C-alpha positions in Angstrom: 124.9 26.5 41.1 126.0 24.0 38.3 129.1 22.8 38.3 131.6 22.1 35.0 131.4 18.3 35.5 127.2 18.8 35.9 127.4 20.9 32.7 128.9 18.6 30.3 126.6 15.8 31.4 123.7 18.4 30.8 125.0 18.5 26.8 125.3 15.0 26.9 121.8 14.3 28.5 120.5 17.0 25.5 122.3 15.5 22.8 120.1 12.1 23.3 117.1 13.9 21.6 114.7 12.9 24.0 111.3 13.3 23.2 109.0 15.2 25.7 105.7 13.8 26.3 103.0 14.7 28.8 100.7 12.0 29.1 98.4 13.6 31.7 97.9 16.7 33.7 100.1 15.0 36.4 103.2 13.3 34.8 105.7 14.1 32.0 107.9 11.5 30.5 111.3 11.9 28.2 111.3 9.1 25.6 113.8 7.9 22.8 110.7 8.0 20.5 107.1 8.6 20.2 106.4 4.6 19.7 107.9 4.1 23.2 105.9 2.4 25.6 107.9 3.5 28.5 109.7 6.8 29.2 113.4 6.6 30.2 112.5 9.7 32.3 109.2 10.2 34.5 108.5 13.4 36.3 105.7 13.6 38.4 104.0 16.9 38.6 102.0 15.8 42.2 105.0 15.4 44.2 108.0 16.3 42.1 109.7 13.2 41.8 111.8 11.9 39.2 112.1 8.1 38.0 115.0 7.1 35.8 115.4 4.1 34.3 118.4 2.0 35.7 120.3 1.8 32.9 120.9 5.8 32.1 121.9 6.6 35.8 124.4 3.5 35.1 125.4 5.0 31.9 126.2 8.3 33.3 128.3 6.6 36.4 130.3 4.8 34.0 130.9 7.2 31.2 131.4 9.9 33.6 133.1 8.1 36.5 130.5 9.1 39.1 128.7 7.4 42.0 125.0 6.5 40.8 123.5 8.8 43.7 125.5 11.4 42.0 124.2 10.6 38.6 120.6 10.7 40.2 121.0 14.1 41.2 122.6 15.2 38.7 119.8 13.8 36.0 117.2 15.2 38.6 118.8 18.9 38.0 118.9 18.3 34.2 115.0 17.6 34.3 114.6 21.1 36.9 116.7 22.5 33.9 114.7 21.5 31.4 111.7 21.6 32.3 112.1 24.6 34.3 110.4 22.8 37.5 111.4 21.8 41.1 112.3 18.2 41.4 112.1 16.9 45.0 113.3 13.6 45.0 114.9 10.9 42.0 114.3 7.8 41.9 115.8 4.5 40.4 113.4 2.7 38.1 115.1 -1.3 37.6 113.2 -2.6 34.9 111.8 -0.8 31.7 108.4 -2.6 32.7 108.3 -0.6 36.2 104.8 0.9 36.2 106.4 4.8 37.2 107.8 4.7 33.3 104.9 3.5 31.8 102.7 5.7 29.7 99.6 5.2 30.2 98.1 6.5 26.5 99.8 3.7 24.8 96.8 1.5 26.7 94.6 3.3 24.9 93.5 5.3 27.7 94.9 8.8 26.5 96.4 10.4 23.0 100.1 12.0 24.0 100.5 15.5 24.4 103.8 17.1 23.6 105.4 19.3 26.0 
């Protein structure tokens, strides 16, 4: 069940106007623009893992006065709601260069597929 604060955070995340890109059959990235090299959120279909760039977690935690662990859970719930899939775990990605957030087609290996 989604409580009131989650609804507010969902609206906040919706207002970010993320571009959703599926670069392979197994990964979906939420990016700020199609030209981004790294996602802000990456969802792995194979195991349900959701990697979230730490600055987004800090932003939600600070703005809504929440613990970072709660922010991760709410962002994971937002991903579930947005993609209509199940997120099994959320992991903080410490740097933008984290390989879990890297969009492979930026290396010339694939073309993007808008989801």
